[in-house]
C-alpha positions as CSV (number, residue, x, y, z in Angstrom):
1,X,44.2,-26.0,68.6
2,X,42.7,-24.0,71.6
3,X,45.2,-21.4,70.9
4,X,44.4,-20.8,67.3
5,X,40.8,-20.7,68.1
6,X,41.5,-17.8,70.7
7,X,43.7,-16.1,68.2
8,X,41.1,-16.3,65.4
9,X,38.6,-15.0,67.8
10,X,40.8,-12.1,68.8
11,X,41.7,-11.1,65.2
12,X,38.2,-11.3,63.9
13,X,36.9,-9.1,66.8
14,X,39.7,-6.8,65.8
15,X,38.6,-6.5,62.4
16,X,41.9,-8.2,61.0
17,X,40.0,-11.5,59.5
18,X,37.3,-10.9,56.9
19,X,34.3,-13.5,56.9
20,X,31.7,-14.1,54.2
21,X,28.5,-15.6,54.4
22,X,27.9,-18.8,52.8
23,X,24.6,-20.8,53.1
24,X,22.5,-20.6,56.2
25,X,24.8,-20.7,59.4
26,X,28.0,-21.1,57.3
27,X,30.8,-18.8,57.0
28,X,34.3,-18.7,55.6
29,X,37.5,-16.7,55.7
30,X,41.0,-17.2,53.9
31,X,44.2,-16.1,55.4
32,X,46.9,-15.8,52.6
33,X,50.5,-16.5,53.5
34,X,51.8,-15.7,50.1
35,X,50.2,-15.7,46.5
36,X,50.7,-19.6,46.5
37,X,49.9,-20.5,50.1
38,X,46.7,-20.0,52.0
39,X,44.3,-21.3,54.8
40,X,40.7,-21.6,54.9
41,X,38.6,-21.6,57.8
42,X,34.9,-22.8,57.7
43,X,32.6,-22.0,60.7
44,X,29.1,-23.5,60.8
45,X,26.2,-24.4,63.2
46,X,24.1,-27.4,63.1
47,X,21.8,-29.3,64.9
48,X,18.1,-28.7,66.4
49,X,16.8,-25.4,67.9
50,X,17.5,-26.8,71.4
51,X,21.0,-28.7,70.6
52,X,23.2,-26.5,68.2
53,X,26.7,-27.4,67.8
54,X,29.5,-25.1,66.2
55,X,32.1,-26.4,63.9
56,X,35.4,-24.9,62.9
57,X,37.3,-26.5,60.3
58,X,40.9,-25.5,58.9
59,X,42.0,-26.3,55.5
60,X,45.2,-25.9,53.6
61,X,44.0,-24.6,50.3
62,X,46.6,-27.0,48.5
63,X,45.7,-29.8,50.4
64,X,43.5,-31.5,53.0
65,X,41.6,-30.5,56.0
66,X,43.9,-29.7,58.9
67,X,41.7,-30.0,62.0
68,X,38.1,-29.7,63.0
69,X,36.9,-28.5,66.4
70,X,33.4,-28.6,67.8
71,X,31.5,-27.1,70.7
72,X,30.0,-29.5,73.3
73,X,26.8,-28.8,75.1
74,X,27.8,-30.3,78.3
75,X,31.6,-29.8,78.7
76,X,33.3,-32.4,80.9
77,X,36.5,-30.6,81.6
78,X,37.7,-26.8,82.0
79,X,39.4,-27.1,78.3
80,X,36.2,-28.2,76.6
81,X,34.4,-25.4,78.4
82,X,36.8,-22.8,77.0
83,X,36.8,-24.1,73.6
84,X,33.1,-24.1,73.6
85,X,33.0,-20.4,75.0
86,X,35.4,-19.3,72.4
87,X,33.6,-21.1,69.5
88,X,30.4,-19.5,70.5
89,X,31.9,-16.0,70.8
90,X,33.7,-16.3,67.7
91,X,30.5,-17.8,65.7
92,X,28.7,-14.6,67.2
93,X,31.3,-12.3,66.2
94,X,31.8,-13.9,62.5
95,X,28.0,-13.7,62.1
96,X,27.6,-9.9,63.1
97,X,30.6,-9.2,60.8
98,X,29.8,-11.2,57.7
99,X,26.0,-10.2,57.8
100,X,26.8,-6.6,58.6
101,X,24.4,-6.6,61.5
102,X,25.7,-3.4,63.2
103,X,25.4,-1.5,59.7
104,X,22.0,-2.8,59.3
105,X,20.8,-2.0,62.6
106,X,22.1,1.8,62.2
107,X,20.4,1.8,59.0
108,X,17.0,0.7,60.5
109,X,17.5,3.2,63.3
110,X,18.0,5.9,60.9
111,X,15.0,4.9,59.0
112,X,13.0,4.9,62.1
113,X,14.3,8.5,63.2
114,X,12.7,9.7,59.8
115,X,9.4,8.0,60.3
């Protein structure tokens, strides 16, 4: 699963995977293999303000959940640490893309230039 998360992060940063914002702290992306075959990724963040866990789930749109991974506040090994780092980077990249944060910051900057 680590390889899938890494590749999803890479493709998201390259703009090759398009994410949509759902309810608060939830995002989704669909990858189509063919008109009748697709996979959905759901990315979410939950918990208290001090302890937040990131969840990534993959679904076959024709069937069940294929996997779910989650970040770990206190990783106990290198693999958990790498997965947590990738999930944190993925979440931030997805959030920025889905909420169009760079565009909004540019718009505000342009508005401030005119004030």
